[in-house]
matplotlib code that plots the C-alpha trace (Angstrom):
import matplotlib.pyplot as plt

x = [62.7, 64.2, 66.8, 69.1, 72.8, 75.3, 72.8, 71.3, 69.8, 71.5, 70.4, 70.8, 69.3, 66.0, 65.9, 65.8, 66.5, 63.5, 61.5, 58.7, 61.0, 62.7, 59.4, 58.5, 61.7, 61.3, 57.8, 59.2, 61.8, 59.0, 57.1, 60.2, 60.8, 57.2, 57.2, 60.4, 59.1, 56.1, 58.2, 59.0, 62.1, 63.5, 66.4, 64.4, 61.1, 59.1, 62.0, 61.5, 60.9, 63.9, 65.5, 68.6, 68.8, 71.8, 73.4, 76.6, 77.5, 75.7, 73.1, 69.8, 71.0, 69.2, 66.0, 65.9, 66.5, 63.6, 61.4, 62.3, 61.8, 58.2, 57.3, 58.8, 57.0, 53.7, 54.3, 54.8, 58.6, 60.7, 63.1, 66.3, 68.4, 72.1, 72.3, 74.7, 76.4, 78.1, 80.3, 78.8, 80.8, 79.6, 76.0, 76.6, 78.0, 75.1, 72.6, 74.3, 74.9, 71.4, 70.0, 68.0, 66.3, 67.9, 69.2, 68.8, 71.8, 71.6, 74.8, 75.9, 79.4, 82.0, 79.6, 79.9, 78.4, 75.3, 74.2, 72.5, 71.7, 69.8, 71.6, 69.7, 71.5, 70.0, 70.0, 73.7, 74.8, 75.8, 74.7, 71.4, 72.0, 70.6, 68.0, 66.8, 66.9, 64.9, 62.2, 62.3, 62.2, 59.2, 57.4, 58.2, 56.8, 53.5, 53.3, 53.7, 51.0, 48.7, 49.5, 50.8, 51.3, 51.5, 50.6, 53.9, 55.0, 56.7, 60.2, 62.7, 60.1, 59.5, 60.5, 62.6, 64.5, 68.2, 71.4, 75.2, 76.6, 80.2, 81.2, 80.2, 81.9, 85.2, 85.0, 84.8, 87.7, 89.9, 89.1, 90.2, 93.2, 96.3, 96.8, 99.7, 101.7, 101.0, 102.2, 105.5, 106.1, 108.1, 108.9, 105.3, 103.8, 100.2, 98.2, 94.4, 92.5, 88.7, 88.1, 84.6, 83.3, 81.7, 85.1, 86.5, 85.9, 86.5, 90.0, 91.5, 89.7, 91.1, 94.4, 97.6, 99.1, 102.1, 102.9, 101.1, 102.6, 101.3, 102.6, 99.3, 99.1, 96.7, 95.8, 94.3, 92.2, 92.4, 89.3, 88.6, 85.9, 85.0, 81.6]
y = [122.2, 119.4, 117.6, 115.0, 115.0, 112.8, 110.8, 114.1, 117.4, 120.7, 124.3, 127.7, 127.9, 129.8, 130.2, 126.6, 124.6, 125.4, 123.4, 122.9, 121.5, 119.3, 117.8, 117.4, 115.5, 113.4, 112.4, 111.4, 109.2, 107.8, 106.8, 105.0, 103.2, 102.1, 100.7, 98.8, 97.4, 96.0, 94.6, 90.9, 91.0, 94.0, 93.7, 95.5, 93.7, 93.3, 94.8, 96.9, 100.4, 102.0, 105.1, 106.8, 110.6, 112.8, 116.1, 118.0, 121.3, 123.5, 126.0, 124.4, 120.8, 119.4, 121.3, 120.1, 116.5, 116.8, 118.0, 114.9, 112.8, 114.2, 113.3, 109.8, 109.1, 110.2, 107.7, 104.8, 104.8, 104.8, 107.7, 107.4, 110.6, 110.9, 112.8, 115.4, 116.3, 113.3, 112.8, 111.0, 107.8, 107.5, 107.8, 105.3, 102.8, 103.4, 102.5, 99.1, 98.6, 99.4, 97.3, 100.3, 100.4, 103.7, 107.0, 110.8, 113.0, 116.8, 117.9, 120.0, 118.3, 120.6, 123.4, 126.9, 127.6, 129.2, 125.8, 122.9, 119.5, 116.3, 113.1, 109.7, 106.4, 103.0, 100.1, 99.2, 102.6, 103.5, 106.7, 106.2, 105.3, 107.4, 104.8, 105.3, 109.1, 109.2, 107.3, 109.7, 112.7, 111.1, 110.8, 114.4, 115.6, 113.7, 115.2, 118.7, 117.9, 116.9, 120.1, 117.9, 119.5, 118.4, 119.8, 120.3, 120.9, 124.1, 123.9, 122.2, 121.0, 117.4, 114.7, 112.1, 109.1, 109.7, 107.6, 107.9, 106.3, 107.0, 104.0, 101.4, 103.3, 103.6, 99.9, 99.0, 101.4, 99.6, 96.3, 97.7, 99.9, 98.7, 101.7, 100.0, 99.9, 103.6, 104.4, 102.5, 104.5, 107.3, 108.6, 109.1, 112.6, 113.5, 116.6, 116.7, 119.9, 119.3, 123.0, 123.3, 120.1, 117.2, 115.4, 118.2, 116.6, 113.1, 113.2, 113.1, 109.9, 107.9, 109.5, 108.1, 111.7, 112.6, 111.2, 113.1, 113.7, 110.3, 108.4, 108.4, 109.7, 112.4, 114.8, 118.2, 119.0, 122.3, 124.4, 127.1, 129.2, 126.9, 125.2]
z = [13.3, 15.4, 13.4, 14.8, 13.8, 15.5, 17.6, 18.9, 18.4, 19.3, 19.2, 20.7, 24.2, 24.3, 20.5, 19.3, 22.4, 24.6, 27.2, 24.8, 22.1, 24.7, 25.7, 22.0, 21.3, 24.4, 23.3, 19.9, 21.7, 23.8, 20.7, 19.3, 22.5, 22.9, 19.4, 20.1, 23.4, 21.5, 18.6, 19.4, 17.2, 19.1, 21.5, 24.2, 23.6, 26.9, 28.9, 32.0, 30.6, 32.5, 30.8, 32.1, 32.1, 32.5, 31.6, 31.5, 33.2, 30.6, 31.6, 32.7, 32.1, 35.1, 34.4, 30.8, 32.0, 34.4, 31.6, 29.6, 32.6, 33.0, 29.5, 29.7, 33.0, 31.5, 28.7, 31.1, 31.4, 34.5, 34.4, 36.4, 36.6, 37.4, 40.7, 39.2, 35.9, 34.2, 31.2, 28.2, 28.7, 32.3, 31.1, 28.3, 30.9, 33.2, 30.4, 30.1, 33.8, 34.8, 31.9, 30.7, 27.3, 26.4, 27.7, 27.1, 27.8, 27.7, 26.1, 23.2, 23.1, 21.5, 20.7, 22.3, 25.7, 24.3, 22.8, 24.5, 23.1, 23.5, 22.7, 22.6, 23.2, 22.7, 25.1, 24.4, 25.4, 21.9, 20.1, 18.2, 14.6, 11.7, 11.1, 14.7, 14.7, 11.4, 13.2, 16.1, 13.7, 12.0, 15.3, 16.1, 12.7, 13.5, 16.9, 15.4, 12.9, 15.8, 17.7, 20.6, 24.0, 27.6, 30.9, 32.5, 36.1, 37.1, 35.6, 37.8, 40.4, 39.2, 41.7, 39.9, 41.3, 41.1, 41.4, 41.4, 38.2, 39.2, 41.4, 38.8, 36.1, 38.0, 38.9, 35.2, 34.4, 36.9, 35.2, 31.8, 32.8, 34.6, 36.8, 38.6, 35.3, 34.8, 38.3, 37.7, 34.4, 36.0, 32.5, 31.7, 32.1, 31.3, 31.4, 31.4, 31.0, 31.3, 31.8, 33.4, 31.8, 33.7, 34.1, 36.2, 39.6, 38.5, 37.2, 40.6, 41.4, 38.4, 37.5, 38.9, 38.9, 41.0, 44.5, 47.3, 50.7, 52.0, 48.9, 47.1, 43.5, 42.8, 40.0, 40.6, 37.5, 35.8, 35.7, 33.2, 31.7, 28.8, 28.3]

ax = plt.figure().add_subplot(projection="3d")
ax.plot(x, y, z, "-o")
ax.set_aspect("equal")
plt.show()
């Protein structure tokens, strides 16, 4: 049973979270988006059917994203995949920046490493509300009743257009955060431990950190064995 919690559905990889179930959930989302595109009172009525896809560092994240992309493309949408793992806020910003009608992010958030998840965000980059996820669950139930299935490509082989969401996200951060003030705060000390999450290789780009040998401030992120 596919049930959405906080904007998304999570399950144990290979037991609950399978490629067939990811395709099923993606088709349920496609049904919701199609109904919104046709609704003249919807915020996305008649918009370009662009959907952002992304994933974190969990097992098979990219492959699950490609499975979702295949279903969306077959339903008339334009999937656009982050070229590598990305944190949830980066994907949320990309939805707004690219003027997409929504986004699907493969992440199980704080759950243990053996879990994977599918999180749906609406056109404003925010997590889908319970009202929205109930509609998606209803679509999924109908698809199950119809014994829905799809002819899928070999896992991981689908060709999908990709993009780098990082530059636009960092540009926005620099508008919102006064990094010069942080650099001047010699009393301020911060520690960030992203472990092996999607933020690992990005902290050094945005953190003032400690002065390097050429005067620049850098931060070397800690990596660990967490999910």
